[in-house]
C-alpha positions in Angstrom: 127.8 42.0 25.3 127.6 37.8 25.5 123.7 38.2 26.8 123.2 40.7 23.9 124.6 38.3 21.7 122.5 35.6 23.2 119.2 37.4 22.9 120.0 37.8 18.9 121.1 34.3 18.8 117.1 33.5 20.0 115.3 35.8 18.1 117.1 34.3 14.8 116.0 30.7 15.8 112.4 31.9 16.1 112.4 33.5 13.4 113.1 29.9 11.9 110.2 28.5 13.7 107.5 31.3 12.2 108.6 29.8 8.9 107.7 26.1 10.4 105.0 24.9 8.7 101.6 24.1 10.2 99.9 21.4 11.0 95.9 21.5 11.9 94.8 18.2 13.7 90.8 18.3 15.0 88.9 15.4 16.7 85.5 16.2 16.6 82.7 14.8 18.5 79.0 14.3 18.1 76.7 12.7 20.8 72.8 12.7 20.0 72.0 10.2 23.1 70.7 11.4 26.1 72.0 9.7 29.3 69.1 9.9 31.4 65.3 9.6 30.5 65.5 13.2 32.1 66.6 14.7 28.7 65.5 14.0 25.3 68.0 12.7 22.8 69.0 15.4 20.4 68.5 16.3 16.7 71.3 18.0 15.2 75.0 17.2 17.6 75.7 14.8 14.3 75.2 17.5 11.9 77.2 19.7 13.7 80.4 17.2 13.8 79.7 16.6 10.3 79.8 20.3 9.3 82.6 20.6 11.7 84.6 17.9 10.1 84.0 19.7 6.4 84.9 22.9 7.9 87.9 21.4 8.9 88.9 19.3 5.8 88.5 22.6 3.8 91.6 23.9 5.1 93.6 21.1 4.9 93.6 19.8 8.4 93.4 15.7 9.9 90.5 15.1 11.2 89.3 12.2 13.7 85.8 12.5 13.9 82.9 10.6 16.0 79.5 10.6 16.2 76.4 8.1 14.8 75.0 10.1 12.1 70.9 9.4 11.4 69.3 8.7 8.0 69.3 12.7 7.2 72.9 13.6 8.3 74.1 10.4 6.4 72.5 12.0 3.1 73.4 15.6 3.7 76.8 14.6 4.8 78.1 11.5 3.2 81.6 11.8 3.3 81.8 13.1 7.0 79.3 10.0 7.9 81.6 7.5 6.0 84.6 8.1 8.2 82.9 8.7 11.5 83.2 6.0 14.3 80.8 5.7 17.1 81.5 8.2 19.6 82.2 5.7 22.9 84.9 6.4 24.9 86.7 3.0 23.8 87.0 4.9 19.7 87.4 8.3 21.9 90.7 6.8 23.3 91.8 4.8 20.0 91.0 8.1 18.1 93.2 10.1 20.6 95.9 7.4 20.2 95.9 7.7 16.7 96.2 11.6 17.1 99.2 11.6 19.4 100.8 9.3 16.5 99.7 11.6 14.0 101.2 14.6 16.0 104.6 12.9 17.4 105.4 12.8 13.4 104.1 16.5 12.8 106.7 17.5 15.5 109.4 15.5 14.2 109.0 17.3 10.9 109.4 20.5 12.7 105.8 21.6 12.2 103.7 23.9 14.4 100.8 22.0 15.7 97.5 23.1 16.9 95.2 20.9 17.8 90.9 21.3 18.1 88.8 19.2 20.6 85.5 20.2 19.5 82.6 18.5 21.3 78.6 19.1 20.7 76.2 17.0 23.1 74.9 16.6 26.3 77.1 17.8 29.7 75.6 16.5 33.3 76.6 16.4 37.0 78.9 13.2 37.1 80.6 12.7 40.6 80.2 16.3 41.7 81.4 18.1 38.5 80.4 18.4 35.2 80.9 16.0 32.2 80.8 15.7 29.2 78.5 12.2 27.4 79.2 9.4 25.5 77.5 6.8 23.8 77.3 3.9 26.5 76.4 5.7 29.5 80.2 7.2 29.6 81.1 10.6 30.9 84.3 12.8 29.8 85.1 15.0 32.8 87.8 17.8 32.9 90.7 15.8 34.9 90.4 13.0 31.7 90.4 15.3 29.1 93.2 17.1 30.5 95.0 13.5 31.1 93.8 12.2 27.4 94.3 15.2 25.6 96.4 18.0 26.8 99.2 15.9 29.6 100.3 13.4 26.8 99.8 15.1 23.7 103.0 17.6 22.3 101.3 20.3 20.4 101.9 23.4 20.1 98.3 24.8 20.8 95.0 23.0 22.2 91.7 24.9 21.5 89.1 23.1 23.4 85.4 24.1 21.7 82.2 22.9 23.7 78.9 23.1 22.7 77.3 21.5 25.7 77.3 23.5 28.9 77.4 26.5 30.7 81.0 27.7 31.4 82.3 26.7 34.6 83.6 30.3 35.2 80.1 31.3 35.6 79.7 27.7 37.9 76.8 26.4 36.1 76.8 23.2 33.9 73.7 22.6 32.1 72.7 19.9 29.7 72.0 21.1 25.8 68.4 19.7 25.5 65.5 18.4 22.9 65.1 21.3 20.6 68.6 22.5 22.2 67.3 23.7 25.5 69.4 23.1 28.2 68.6 22.1 31.9 70.1 24.1 34.9 71.7 21.8 37.4 73.6 22.4 40.8 75.9 24.9 40.5 79.8 25.0 41.9 81.0 22.6 38.9 84.8 23.1 38.0 85.1 20.5 35.1 87.6 22.8 33.3 89.6 23.9 36.0 92.7 21.7 35.0 92.7 23.4 31.5 92.2 26.7 32.5 95.8 26.8 34.3 97.6 25.3 30.8 99.0 28.1 29.4 98.9 26.1 25.3 95.0 25.8 25.7 92.4 27.8 24.6 88.8 27.6 25.4 85.7 28.6 23.7 82.3 27.7 25.5 78.9 28.3 24.9 77.6 30.2 28.0 74.3 32.3 28.4 72.9 34.8 30.5 73.0 34.5 33.8 69.3 34.6 34.3 68.5 32.3 31.6 67.8 29.1 31.8 67.6 27.6 27.9 69.4 27.9 24.6 68.3 26.3 21.6 69.0 24.6 18.4 67.1 25.7 15.2 65.4 24.1 12.6 66.5 26.6 9.9 70.3 26.3 10.6 70.3 21.9 11.4 72.2 22.7 14.1 73.2 23.8 17.0 72.3 28.2 17.1 76.4 28.6 19.1 77.7 26.2 16.7 76.2 27.9 13.5 77.7 30.8 14.7 80.9 30.0 15.4 81.4 27.5 12.3 79.9 31.0 10.2 82.9 32.9 12.3 85.7 30.5 11.2 84.7 29.8 7.7 85.7 34.2 7.2 82.5 35.4 9.1 84.8 37.5 12.2 87.9 37.6 9.9 87.5 41.7 10.0 90.8 42.8 9.5 91.2 40.5 6.4 94.8 38.9 7.6 93.1 35.3 7.0 93.3 34.4 10.8 90.4 34.4 13.2 91.3 35.4 16.7 89.6 34.8 20.1 88.7 38.1 20.1 87.2 38.1 16.1 85.0 35.1 17.4 84.4 36.2 20.8 83.0 39.4 19.2 81.5 38.0 16.1 79.0 35.6 18.2 77.8 38.4 20.5 77.4 40.8 17.7 75.7 38.1 16.1 72.7 37.8 18.8 72.7 41.3 19.8 69.1 41.7 17.9 67.7 39.0 20.3 65.6 40.4 23.2 65.5 37.6 25.3 68.0 36.6 27.1 66.8 33.3 26.8 67.5 32.9 23.6 70.2 35.1 23.3 73.6 33.0 22.4 76.7 34.1 24.7 80.1 32.9 24.3 83.4 32.7 26.8 86.6 32.8 24.5 90.2 32.4 26.5 92.7 32.1 24.3 96.3 30.2 24.7 98.8 32.2 26.9 101.5 32.5 23.8 98.9 33.6 20.7 95.6 35.1 20.3 94.9 32.9 16.8 92.3 31.0 17.3 92.5 29.5 13.7 94.1 30.4 10.4 92.3 30.1 7.1 95.5 30.1 4.7 96.5 29.1 2.6 92.9 27.7 1.6 90.9 30.9 1.8 93.5 33.0 -0.7 92.7 30.1 -3.1 89.1 29.8 -2.7 86.9 32.4 -1.4 83.4 34.1 -1.5 83.9 38.0 -1.2 81.2 39.8 0.6 81.2 43.4 0.8 78.6 45.0 3.1 75.0 44.4 2.2 73.1 43.4 5.1 72.5 40.2 6.8 73.1 37.0 3.9 73.4 33.3 4.3 74.9 30.5 2.2 73.4 27.1 1.0 73.8 24.4 -0.9 72.3 22.5 -3.5 70.8 20.9 -0.7 69.0 23.2 0.8 72.2 23.2 4.1 72.6 26.4 5.4 76.2 26.4 5.5 77.2 29.9 7.5 75.6 33.8 7.5 77.2 37.0 7.8 76.4 40.4 8.2 79.6 42.6 7.5 79.4 47.0 8.1 78.9 48.8 5.2 82.3 48.9 3.5 83.6 46.1 5.4 84.9 43.2 3.0 84.6 39.4 3.8 86.8 36.5 2.6 84.9 33.6 3.4 85.9 30.2 2.9 84.5 28.4 -0.5 83.1 25.0 0.9 84.4 22.4 -1.4 81.9 19.6 -3.1 78.8 21.8 -2.0 77.9 22.9 -5.7 75.7 24.9 -6.6 75.8 27.5 -3.9 73.4 29.9 -3.2 74.4 33.3 -1.3 70.9 34.5 0.0 69.8 37.9 1.6 67.9 37.0 5.0 64.8 38.7 3.8 64.8 36.7 1.1 64.0 39.3 -1.5 67.2 38.3 -3.2 70.0 35.5 -4.0 73.0 35.0 -6.0 73.5 31.7 -7.5 77.5 31.3 -7.4 79.9 30.1 -10.1 81.9 27.6 -9.8 84.8 29.7 -9.8 87.1 29.2 -6.8 87.0 32.8 -6.4 84.1 34.4 -6.4 83.5 38.7 -5.7 79.4 38.8 -5.2 79.5 42.5 -5.9 80.1 41.6 -9.4 77.1 39.6 -9.9 74.0 40.2 -10.7 71.1 39.1 -7.8 68.1 37.5 -8.3 64.6 36.8 -7.4 65.0 34.0 -4.7 63.1 30.2 -6.2 62.2 29.1 -3.4 60.5 30.6 -0.2 61.1 30.1 3.6 61.1 26.3 4.8 58.6 25.9 7.6 58.2 28.2 10.7 60.9 29.9 12.5 60.8 31.5 15.6 60.7 35.1 15.6 63.5 35.6 18.1 66.4 33.6 16.0 65.1 35.5 13.4 66.7 38.5 15.0 70.1 36.5 14.4 72.8 38.6 12.7 70.3 41.8 12.7 73.1 44.0 13.6 76.2 44.4 11.1 79.8 43.3 12.6 83.3 45.2 11.9 86.5 45.8 13.9 84.8 48.3 16.0 82.6 45.3 17.7 86.0 43.1 17.9 87.8 46.3 19.8 84.4 46.5 22.1 84.4 43.1 22.6 87.7 43.0 24.3 87.6 46.2 26.5 84.4 44.6 28.0 85.5 40.9 28.2 87.8 42.5 30.9 85.4 43.3 33.4 83.6 39.8 33.6 83.7 37.6 36.1 86.0 35.0 34.5 88.6 38.1 33.6 91.2 37.1 36.1 91.6 33.8 34.7 92.6 35.2 31.6 95.6 36.3 33.6 98.8 35.1 32.9 102.8 35.3 33.9 105.5 35.4 32.1 109.3 35.5 33.2 111.6 37.4 31.0 115.5 37.8 30.3 116.8 40.5 28.6 120.2 42.4 26.9 120.3 45.9 27.4 122.3 48.6 25.9 121.9 52.4 27.1 123.9 55.2 26.5 123.8 58.9 28.1 124.7 58.2 31.7 128.3 58.1 31.5 130.4 61.1 30.5 132.7 60.8 27.3 131.0 58.7 25.1 130.7 55.3 27.2 128.0 52.7 27.3 126.6 50.2 29.4 125.7 46.9 28.4 123.8 44.4 30.8 121.0 42.3 31.5 118.2 41.6 33.6 115.2 39.2 34.9 111.5 40.4 34.8 108.5 38.8 36.0 104.9 39.8 34.8 101.8 39.5 35.2 99.7 40.4 32.2 95.6 40.8 31.2 94.5 41.6 28.2 96.1 44.3 26.6 98.2 45.0 29.6 101.5 43.7 31.3 102.8 44.8 34.5 105.7 43.5 36.8 109.5 43.8 38.6 113.2 42.8 37.5 116.5 43.0 38.6 119.1 43.7 36.7 123.0 44.2 36.2 125.1 46.3 34.0 128.8 47.6 33.1 130.6 49.7 31.1 133.7 51.8 30.1 134.8 55.1 29.6 137.6 57.9 29.9 136.2 61.0 32.0 139.4 63.9 31.4 142.6 61.6 33.2 140.7 58.7 34.2 139.6 55.4 32.7 136.4 54.5 34.5 134.5 51.0 34.8 131.0 51.7 36.2 128.8 48.9 37.2 125.3 48.9 38.4 122.6 46.8 39.9 118.8 47.9 39.3 115.4 46.9 40.8 112.7 48.3 38.5 108.7 48.5 38.6 107.0 49.1 34.7 104.4 48.1 32.7 103.4 47.5 29.3 100.4 48.1 26.7 100.0 46.0 23.8 98.9 48.8 20.9 97.5 45.9 18.7 96.4 42.8 18.1 98.5 39.8 16.8 101.4 37.6 17.1 103.2 40.9 15.8 102.2 43.4 18.2 103.7 47.1 18.9 103.9 48.0 22.8 104.6 51.0 24.6 105.5 50.8 28.2 106.8 53.3 31.3 109.2 52.5 33.9 111.0 53.8 37.1 113.9 52.3 38.2 116.1 52.2 41.8 120.0 51.4 41.2 123.4 51.0 43.1 126.2 52.3 41.0 129.5 51.9 42.1 132.5 53.4 39.7 136.8 52.7 39.8 138.6 55.4 37.9 141.9 54.9 37.0 144.5 57.4 36.5 146.2 57.8 32.8 149.3 59.1 34.8 150.6 57.1 38.2 148.0 58.0 40.6 146.1 56.7 43.6 142.4 54.9 42.2 139.6 56.2 42.6 136.5 54.7 43.8 132.7 56.1 44.3 129.1 54.3 45.1 126.3 56.0 44.7 122.5 55.6 44.5 120.3 56.5 41.5 116.9 56.8 40.4 115.4 56.3 37.0 113.0 56.4 34.5 111.9 55.7 31.3 109.7 55.1 28.5 109.9 52.4 25.6 108.3 51.9 22.5 108.8 48.3 21.2 108.0 45.5 18.7 106.7 42.1 20.3 106.7 38.3 18.5 104.7 35.5 20.0 103.7 32.5 18.1 103.9 29.0 17.2 104.1 27.5 20.7 107.9 29.6 21.2 108.8 32.3 23.7 107.7 35.8 23.5 110.4 37.9 22.2 110.4 41.2 21.7 112.4 44.5 20.8 112.5 47.6 22.7 114.1 51.4 21.8 114.4 53.1 25.4 114.5 56.6 26.5 114.3 58.6 29.9 116.5 60.4 32.4 118.6 59.0 35.5 118.9 61.0 38.4 122.6 60.6 40.3 124.8 62.8 42.8 128.0 64.2 41.6 130.8 65.5 43.3 129.0 68.8 43.9 125.6 68.5 43.3 122.6 66.0 41.9 123.0 66.2 38.0 120.4 64.6 35.7 121.7 62.7 32.6 119.4 61.6 29.6 119.4 58.2 28.4 119.1 56.2 25.3 118.9 52.4 25.1 118.1 49.0 23.4 116.9 46.1 25.0 116.3 42.4 23.4 114.3 40.1 25.4 113.0 36.7 25.4 110.1 35.6 28.0 108.7 32.2 29.1 104.8 32.6 30.1 103.2 30.0 32.5 
């Protein structure tokens, strides 16, 4: 009973944690400079940094931007350019110091803190590892990034987004070159190994087909292709379930689906997405998207441009899918255009716009410049929730899937009836060690329970110790998730019966087996332990005085798990 009360107390404490205010911080780095004569400077890393800054400011985040904007970027993104500092190692450390102070203040106010580290630039080989480059020849490898950003920062979740290199999990680390080309370098780098082991860290990496050696920026986007797709999804293009939150599964499926029409793997964007252990959510757009959005329902591939012709995002919702994309601030007038340039919608300045209620018109501008035929096929396929589920299932078969495995140690309070006679019940607890990957978890448990009941003329005290093996399957996405599980257990039970009238005490020991199914509900998020509530049903097989007996069982379990 005490264990049950403890678990209920934990559940109540976590419900309070869910109500804690969010605090989002974004450290955004864009580096056009080349680290060597072999690599030409980039053109759009500063534009990417500026647009990430605009996006995160629009959802209320605190931003720290490192870039050296060129004249075009200063004209198109005046606000982000004005606040930016040069992308040097000294400025990076200064901005990290300011970020840690802001995070400490947010934690003191009991906020749930998410940090985003976003990098756009060159990646190179450095001291036998992959490294991100900064101005002045400085390098930032995974060990340094872990120490500067993860080890010393008390955030609940840290999201690392890199548009610079191929994932360490494919054992390649390439440099994003002029025009967006990437050049293969020596295999075997493991830049992000320290980060991939941190349970509160999520990774979102631009990768490519293993047969390809290049990926690209595109003049029509005036940005890196991967970064443009990512911002399109984070703005709401990937939110196919309409909950105002972008999960790692949704953004991974969105980027992969956007490139499905690009037949040549040399140009096809690829992504590695791995969520933090305690939450699949990458970014919550609420409350900003509730107050200010553009509603797009089906209708083919469309893109949004501002008054300066800056292409802000692309979407292609499946027929019947309703998307709410965050309306950019300070970019009016805005134009939504059909990708084939046959129609456009001049959007009113109202905070909420439903495109279906507007009358389209012929575009007043023509296509600007030549476009790569391959990139014209981006967003050729519609996007829906089916693609999210397909991407999740397929991702488990990739070579990086073992890295996504997580372990959890949980404590639970249990109550069950049916095993005893005379209306008695058993109360107890158990410890469970689990390994999880994707939608499935499996593990072993040790438990102890005790109860009292009356049988004929005896007051019986029953105790049992149990070893169990089982698995659980997650039935949906999100912080609140229904689960279905099955387990088998072997127990050693001993009981003592005291007669109601003076007589010798009766003692008995027995071994028994049981199986049970479980249907539960789990909550995980905000940096808290994973909490669960499950109903149990099954049978126990145990010996009686004359023959073996089967008894039905019903139970309830409350659990709290620590993930590592």
